[in-house]
Structure formats: structure tokens, C-alpha cells
C-alpha positions as CSV (number, residue, x, y, z in Angstrom):
1,X,45.0,-4.0,9.1
2,X,46.9,-4.6,12.3
3,X,46.3,-1.0,13.3
4,X,42.5,-1.6,12.8
5,X,42.7,-4.7,15.0
6,X,44.6,-2.9,17.8
7,X,42.1,0.1,17.6
8,X,39.1,-2.2,17.9
9,X,40.6,-4.0,20.9
10,X,41.3,-0.6,22.5
11,X,37.7,0.5,21.9
12,X,36.4,-2.7,23.5
13,X,38.8,-2.3,26.5
14,X,37.8,1.3,26.9
15,X,34.1,0.4,26.8
16,X,34.6,-2.3,29.4
17,X,36.4,0.2,31.6
18,X,33.6,2.7,31.2
19,X,30.9,0.2,31.7
20,X,32.5,-1.3,34.9
21,X,33.6,1.9,36.6
22,X,37.3,1.3,36.0
23,X,37.7,-2.4,36.9
24,X,37.4,-5.2,34.5
25,X,36.2,-8.3,36.2
26,X,34.5,-11.6,35.3
27,X,31.2,-9.9,35.9
28,X,32.0,-7.2,33.4
29,X,32.6,-9.9,30.7
30,X,29.3,-11.6,31.7
31,X,27.5,-8.3,31.4
32,X,29.1,-7.6,28.1
33,X,28.1,-11.1,26.8
34,X,24.5,-10.5,27.9
35,X,24.4,-7.1,26.2
36,X,25.8,-8.7,23.0
37,X,23.3,-11.5,23.1
38,X,20.4,-9.1,23.5
39,X,21.7,-7.0,20.7
40,X,22.1,-10.0,18.4
41,X,18.6,-11.1,19.2
42,X,17.2,-7.6,18.4
43,X,19.1,-7.5,15.1
44,X,17.8,-11.0,14.3
45,X,14.2,-10.0,14.9
46,X,14.5,-6.8,12.8
47,X,16.2,-8.7,10.0
48,X,13.5,-11.4,10.0
49,X,10.8,-8.8,10.0
50,X,12.5,-6.9,7.1
51,X,13.0,-10.0,5.0
52,X,9.4,-11.1,5.6
53,X,8.1,-7.6,4.6
54,X,10.2,-7.7,1.4
55,X,9.0,-11.2,0.5
56,X,5.4,-10.1,1.0
57,X,5.9,-7.1,-1.2
58,X,7.6,-9.1,-4.0
59,X,4.7,-11.6,-3.9
60,X,2.2,-8.8,-4.0
61,X,3.9,-7.1,-7.0
62,X,4.3,-10.4,-8.8
63,X,0.6,-11.3,-8.3
64,X,-0.4,-7.8,-9.6
65,X,1.9,-8.2,-12.6
66,X,0.6,-11.6,-13.5
67,X,-3.0,-10.6,-12.9
68,X,-2.6,-7.6,-15.3
69,X,-1.2,-9.9,-18.0
70,X,-4.0,-12.4,-17.6
71,X,-6.5,-9.7,-18.8
72,X,-4.6,-9.2,-22.1
73,X,-5.1,-11.7,-25.0
74,X,-2.0,-13.8,-25.7
75,X,-0.9,-14.0,-29.3
76,X,1.4,-16.8,-30.6
77,X,4.8,-15.3,-31.5
78,X,5.4,-15.2,-35.3
79,X,8.0,-17.5,-36.5
80,X,10.3,-15.5,-38.8
81,X,11.3,-18.7,-40.7
82,X,7.7,-19.3,-41.9
83,X,6.6,-17.6,-45.0
84,X,3.2,-15.9,-45.1
85,X,0.8,-17.1,-47.8
């Protein structure tokens, strides 16, 4: 786990160096924060859209399912404890 943490820090530092042209400054961190914020907003919009689509599909399928059952006559379930006469 410690190696994974060190590796992720190394990846971030390497990315910062590549993004800034070799120098890590305050502006580099600000630019990284803006990129992260934009990415998070994009992910949020996609997630919201996906969840909305899934909810709409579930509602549609539920409506179709209940509509199909409404067309069929409903019989009272037989009570196995009652004897037929």
C-alpha cells in the first residue's frame, strides 16, 4: 500500500513537471486545481445524465409491466386451508 501511495505521488509530480515545462510553481498547482475542478464537473454532469436516463428507463419498464398486468383478470388466490364443497 505504501508503494502504491509513493507511485501515485510520483505520477502526480511527473505530470506537474510535464505540464509546467520542468518547473513546479504556485501557478502550476492553480492550473492543476482548475483542471481537476473542470474534470469533476464533467464527471458530475455525465453521472447525473446517466442516472436520469436509468431512472426514466426503470419508470418506463415499470409502467409497461403494470399496464400489461392491468389487462389480465385478477383471480383471488386459493386458500389451501379451505376445503372445497
